[in-house]
C-alpha positions in Angstrom: -0.7 -29.0 -26.0 -0.7 -32.0 -25.2 2.3 -32.1 -24.8 2.0 -28.7 -22.2 -1.0 -31.1 -20.7 1.0 -34.0 -20.6 4.1 -32.3 -18.2 1.1 -30.8 -15.6 2.3 -31.6 -12.1 0.9 -34.3 -10.7 -0.4 -36.3 -13.7 -1.4 -39.3 -13.8 2.1 -40.6 -12.7 2.1 -38.0 -9.8 -1.2 -39.1 -8.8 0.1 -42.7 -8.1 3.2 -42.0 -6.5 1.3 -40.0 -4.1 -1.8 -42.2 -3.4 -0.4 -44.3 -0.8 1.2 -41.7 1.7 -2.6 -40.0 1.0 -4.6 -42.3 2.3 -4.6 -44.3 5.5 -4.4 -47.7 6.6 -5.5 -50.1 9.2 -2.1 -49.2 11.1 -2.4 -45.4 10.5 -6.6 -45.4 11.9 -4.8 -48.2 14.8 -2.3 -45.3 15.9 -4.6 -42.5 15.5 -7.5 -44.3 17.9 -4.9 -45.3 19.8 -3.3 -41.5 20.3 -6.6 -40.2 21.0 -7.6 -42.7 23.5 -4.8 -42.0 25.6 -4.7 -38.6 25.5 -8.6 -39.1 26.9 -7.1 -41.0 29.4 -4.5 -38.0 30.0 -7.2 -35.4 30.1 -9.4 -37.4 32.5 -6.5 -38.5 34.5 -6.0 -34.6 35.0 -9.2 -32.9 35.6 -9.5 -35.5 39.0 -5.9 -35.7 40.4 -4.7 -31.8 39.6 -7.4 -29.6 39.1 -10.9 -28.9 41.2 -13.5 -29.8 38.2 -14.8 -26.2 37.8 -12.0 -25.5 36.7 -10.5 -28.6 34.1 -13.9 -30.5 34.2 -13.4 -34.2 33.2 -14.0 -36.0 30.3 -17.6 -36.9 31.5 -18.7 -34.0 33.3 -17.7 -32.3 29.6 -19.8 -34.9 27.9 -22.7 -35.1 29.8 -22.9 -31.2 29.4 -22.6 -31.5 25.5 -25.6 -34.0 25.6 -28.1 -31.7 28.2 -27.1 -28.5 25.8 -27.9 -31.3 22.6 -31.2 -31.6 24.5 -32.3 -28.2 24.5 -31.0 -27.5 21.6 -28.5 -25.0 22.3 -25.9 -26.5 21.0 -27.7 -28.0 17.2 -28.6 -24.3 17.1 -25.1 -22.4 18.0 -23.3 -25.1 15.7 -25.3 -24.8 12.6 -24.9 -20.4 12.6 -21.6 -20.9 13.2 -21.2 -23.1 10.6 -23.5 -21.2 7.9 -21.1 -18.5 9.1 -17.8 -20.2 8.2 -19.0 -21.3 5.5 -20.3 -18.8 3.5 -17.6 -16.5 4.5 -14.9 -18.6 3.5 -16.2 -19.9 -0.3 -16.8 -15.9 -0.6 -13.6 -15.2 0.2 -11.9 -17.9 -1.4 -13.3 -17.0 -4.8 -12.2 -13.1 -4.2 -9.2 -14.5 -3.5 -8.7 -17.1 -5.7 -9.9 -14.6 -8.8 -7.7 -11.2 -7.6 -4.7 -13.4 -7.3 -4.8 -14.5 -10.3 -5.2 -11.5 -12.1 -2.3 -10.1 -10.1 0.1 -12.6 -10.8 -0.6 -12.9 -14.6 -0.9 -9.1 -15.2 2.2 -7.3 -14.0 0.7 -3.6 -13.6 -2.3 -5.0 -11.9 -0.1 -6.3 -9.1 2.3 -3.6 -9.1 -1.3 -1.4 -8.5 -2.2 -3.3 -6.0 0.4 -4.7 -3.8 0.7 -2.0 -1.6 -2.6 -2.5 -0.4 -2.4 -6.6 0.1 0.9 -5.8 2.3 -1.2 -3.5 4.1 -4.2 -5.2 4.5 -2.6 -8.4 5.7 -0.9 -7.6 8.3 -4.3 -6.6 10.0 -5.7 -9.0 12.5 -9.6 -9.3 11.2 -10.1 -9.2 15.9 -9.2 -5.3 14.9 -12.0 -4.9 12.9 -14.4 -6.6 14.9 -15.3 -3.0 16.4 -15.1 -0.8 12.6 -18.0 -3.4 11.7 -20.2 -3.8 14.4 -20.4 0.2 13.9 -21.0 -0.3 10.2 -23.0 -3.3 9.9 -23.8 -3.5 13.8 -23.6 -6.8 15.4 -25.7 -9.5 12.6 -24.9 -11.5 10.2 -23.0 -8.5 7.9 -20.1 -8.3 10.8 -19.6 -11.8 11.0 -19.1 -12.8 6.8 -16.9 -9.6 6.5 -14.8 -11.0 8.9 -14.5 -14.0 8.0 -14.0 -13.5 4.0 -10.9 -10.4 5.5 -9.8 -13.6 7.4 -9.5 -15.7 3.9 -9.0 -14.2 1.4 -5.9 -12.8 1.6 -4.1 -16.3 2.1 -5.8 -17.7 -0.9 -4.4 -14.7 -3.2 -0.9 -14.9 -2.0 -1.5 -18.1 -2.8 -2.6 -17.5 -5.5 0.2 -15.2 -6.9 3.1 -17.8 -6.3 1.5 -20.8 -7.9 1.5 -18.0 -11.0 4.6 -17.0 -10.3 5.8 -20.6 -9.9 4.5 -21.5 -14.1 8.3 -22.3 -15.7 8.8 -20.0 -18.4 9.3 -22.3 -20.9 5.5 -24.2 -20.4 4.6 -20.7 -21.7 7.2 -20.6 -24.0 6.2 -24.4 -25.5 2.0 -23.9 -25.3 3.1 -20.2 -27.5 5.3 -22.0 -30.1 2.1 -24.6 -30.7 0.3 -21.2 -31.8 -1.7 -21.2 -28.4 -3.7 -17.8 -27.4 -3.2 -16.0 -23.8 -6.4 -17.3 -22.9 -4.9 -21.2 -24.2 -2.2 -20.2 -21.6 -3.7 -19.2 -19.3 -6.3 -22.5 -18.9 -3.9 -25.3 -19.7 -0.4 -23.8 -17.8 -0.7 -20.8 -15.8 -4.2 -22.0 -14.2 -3.1 -25.9 -13.8 0.0 -24.9 -11.5 -2.1 -22.5 -9.9 -4.7 -24.9 -8.3 -2.6 -26.8 -6.2 -1.2 -23.4 -4.4 -5.0 -22.4 -3.8 -5.9 -25.3 -2.6 -3.5 -24.8 -0.1 -4.0 -21.6 1.1 -7.6 -22.6 0.9 -7.1 -25.4 3.6 -5.1 -22.8 5.5 -7.7 -20.1 4.9 -10.1 -22.3 6.8 -8.5 -23.1 9.8 -8.2 -18.8 10.1 -11.9 -18.2 9.1 -13.2 -21.2 12.3 -10.5 -19.0 14.8 -11.8 -15.7 13.5 -15.5 -16.4 13.7 -14.9 -17.7 17.1 -13.4 -14.1 18.3 -16.3 -12.1 16.4 -18.9 -14.7 18.1 -17.3 -13.7 21.0 -17.1 -9.7 21.5 -19.8 -8.7 18.9 -22.7 -11.8 19.1 -25.9 -13.3 20.7 -25.1 -16.3 19.3 -23.0 -19.6 17.9 -20.4 -21.5 19.3 -17.9 -18.0 20.3 -21.0 -16.5 22.2 -21.7 -20.4 24.0 -18.0 -20.3 25.2 -17.9 -17.0 26.3 -21.1 -17.5 27.9 -20.3 -20.3 29.5 -17.7 -18.4 31.3 -19.4 -15.8 32.6 -22.1 -18.7 34.5 -18.6 -20.2 35.6 -19.7 -23.4 33.1 -16.2 -24.5 32.4 -18.3 -28.0 31.5 -20.0 -26.5 28.7 -17.1 -24.4 27.7 -14.6 -27.3 27.0 -17.4 -29.2 25.2 -17.4 -26.5 22.3 -13.5 -26.6 22.2 -13.3 -29.9 21.7 -16.7 -29.7 18.8 -14.5 -26.3 17.3 -11.0 -29.4 17.1 -13.5 -31.5 15.7 -14.4 -29.0 12.9 -11.4 -28.6 12.1 -9.6 -32.1 12.0 -12.6 -32.9 9.9 -12.4 -29.8 7.5 -8.2 -30.8 6.3 -9.2 -34.0 6.8 -11.7 -33.9 3.9 -9.0 -31.1 1.9 -6.8 -33.3 1.9 -9.2 -36.1 0.1 -10.2 -33.4 -2.2 -6.6 -32.9 -3.1 -6.5 -36.8 -3.0 -9.2 -37.8 -5.0 -10.6 -34.5 -7.2 -7.1 -32.3 -7.5 -4.4 -35.3 -7.8 -3.6 -34.9 -11.3 -2.4 -31.3 -10.3 -0.2 -32.5 -7.4 3.2 -30.9 -8.1 5.4 -33.8 -8.0 
């Protein structure tokens, strides 16, 4: 099995060759900060020269509104509620999608049996399930977790199946020629090849998790960042609304960078070259 493991994608050589591409240097950081500063300036000028502040609040108004809601304890509470829903549902959906995807990709009879259901449900948007979910589970946490799991599981599942299908037949034959048993072929050949695809599915699924939980909190919730956006619209608090949207964007950017860091630091041996 040494030969098979040495040929895994993104081994030591692949990790070194990709290190420069996924590590931000001073120049990249400076360009990112310059881009952010430029966007803030455009935002400030647009809100003061083009639109009325009640429709499009300025940067300073938005920052002041965030400070007020944070001191009142509203913002920290809603952030913690939303993050819990996203992380819990995302973890369950990713785990389920990876396990079922590996099973469907590895066992043809399982794939043929469940593939019609996979291709049926993955095209039904999670938002369409808000009404049935509230009837089944009420407006509590179960509904939000169900929707986030639903939004995540199919993306991870399809990407995991693609990873299993990506395994070269010659690798499997080589492992079998060295006397590897089926579970050893899965552990040392199939699973390592599928890891980059699983992580990519999780990276995409994280974005879907945020979008789904915000919609669920708007339509069937009484707390969370989605509910804060909805209630801000009712009371014409566009500054709070825009501030919450900025927070969501910051969380999304942070999550994406953490995934990139995990791929680089932890999973670099599995990277495809």
